[in-house]
C-alpha positions, 0 to 999 in steps of 0.5 A, a space after each residue: 500500499 502506498 501510505 503516504 497516498 492514503 493520508 493525501 486521501 484522508 486530507 482531502 476528506 477534510 477540505 472544506 471543514 477546517 479552515 483556517 486551518 490546513 487540511 491533513 490526513 495521517 496514517 500509522 503502521 506497525 508490521 505492514 499493518 495500518 493500526 491508525 489513521 485521521 484527518 484533521 477535523 473542525 477547528 478547535 478539535 482533533 488534529 490528524 495526528 491525534 486522531 489517529 493516534 487515539 486510534 491506535 493506541 498502544 499500537 502505536 509504539 515502534 510504529 511509522 507515522 505518514 503524514 501529510 503536513 509537517 506536526 505542528 508544535 505549539 499550542 494552539 487551541 489544542 496541544 502540540 502534535 509533536 508532543 503527542 507522536 513523542 509520547 506515543 513511542 512512534 519511531 519514524 515519521 513520513 512528512 510529505 512537505 513541511 508547514 509553511 506557517 512560519 511559527 511552525 516552518 522546519 522547527 515540528 521536524 526539528 523537535 522530533 529529530 531531537 526527540 530521536 525519531 527519524 524524519 523523512 521528508 518530501 514524499 508526494 511533496 508537490 500533491 500535498 502542498 496543491 491540497 493545502 495550497 490556499 492555507 499556505 497563501 493565507 498563512 504567510 501573506 494574510 490574503 485569500 488564495 483566489 481562484 478564477 472559474 469560468 466556462 467557454 465554448 470553443 471560440 472562448 465565448 461565455 454567454 450568447 449576445 443576449 445574455 444566455 449562458 445555461 448551459 455552456 458547460 455539461 452536467 459533470 462539469 457542473 458537479 465538479 464545480 458543486 464540489 469545489 464551492 463545498 471546499 471553498 471559503 466564500 464564492 464571488 460574482 460581480 453584480 451583472 452575474 446576478 442580474 443576468 443569470 440570478 444564481 444560487 451560489 450554494 454548495 449542492 449535490 455534496 452531501 451524499 443525496 443530490 442536496 445542499 451540502 451542510 456547508 454553504 460558502 460565503 456568498 460575495 456579491 462585488 456591486 459598487 453601486 447598488 444594482 443587485 435585485 433586492 428579489 434575487 434567489 441568492 437572498 433566499 438561500 441558506 449561508 450568509 450574503 456579502 453585497 459589497 458597495 462603494 462608500 458614495 453607494 445609495 444608503 437606501 439600497 444599503 438598507 434594503 439589503 441588510 432587511 433582506 439578512 445580508 451584510 453590506 461591505 463598504 469599500 472605497 471606489 476605484 472607478 466605474 462599474 465591477 471596478 469602483 470597488 476596490 478588490 484589493 481592500 475586499 481581497 484584505 477584508 475577507 483575509 482579516 475575516 480568516 476566509 482562505 479560498 475565493 472562488 470567483 465564479 463570474 463575470 468577465 469583468 470581474 474577472 478581468 479586474 481582478 487579472 488586471 490588478 494582478 490578484 488572480 492565484 489559479 484558474 480554472 477553466 471548462 471548455 465546451 465543444 460548442 461554437 457561440 459567435 457574436 461580436 457582442 457576445 461576452 468572452 471569458 475574460 475583460 478589464 484591460 488586458 494587455 498591450 503586447 501578447 508578450 505580456 500576457 498572463 502565462 499559465 504554470 503547472 498546467 493540468 488537463 482533465 475530461 468531464 463528459 465532452 468537456 475540456 478542463 484546464 487548471 493552473 496558476 497565472 504568471 505575469 510574463 514581463 517582456 524583455 526590454 528592447 535592444 538598443 539601437 547601434 
């Protein structure tokens, strides 16, 4: 058995319930038999290592632990996992990746080694880092990880010229997106998406019976001037909604949203339309609230504004095998864009998957910087 891969599977089970803590999986093996397993529980409860040690009991003595993230070595809501591992009699610990948290960052491994425990690091490190990529950004910068998700036709359109977009992607793709909503902290859209599509922005098909997940992401509507319809579906859905407007917005509209149970968050004005909201200020505020991962689902103007401000960490693009056409049909990314192809965003660590007839392309955008022109001779 690939024990570290098994631990990663356990870690993925924890995604969506551990924020702002990392999602970790742990397996304890003694004489070739798994004697303990665990994954991170909601904040304030069991860490993966402690859960696995509890299950293993006395069988942990002389055993080997496989854990996807460096064990913590500090007191928080729970005691240090390093202390529990040392006291259990574990002889060897395999760690997929170190913890980027500055108060841990190698200190957990050092504590284990100081206690005489052999530590092996780096097994399936890239996969382990991806599981906690949102946590890593949040814990080192205080800012949420931003994933922009788009569904477009082969010719790059996200809607027809009339605004119709249901459905560009297929059923399998949409099911996967609901699982993605389940693991993030918040879903963010621009007001035009609310006006055009009237989305619910809930995580469905994640509760095992085709219904709504018990845990719903925070809904963030980037509005600016206060044009979100008061009869929008999202106000009737379970979970919390934040309407983001500028401080100069209509006071009566703000009161109307509050009366519907939504929170009104005000930012400084940074321009017109979607860009009227200061997106960097908005993300900083979400970070202060310990929102670690935001999924941006639309529309073109919001995505473009985020790219223009270089605030996008990851792209998930579904490409459907259809052609929409039309000069007036919206493209996937609006905003100002770039002047030269040489200055475009390039996706790194690209992954490609197929969902039905759709192709999903994911990657991490990096702004290419055109080389300086050679001086004339």
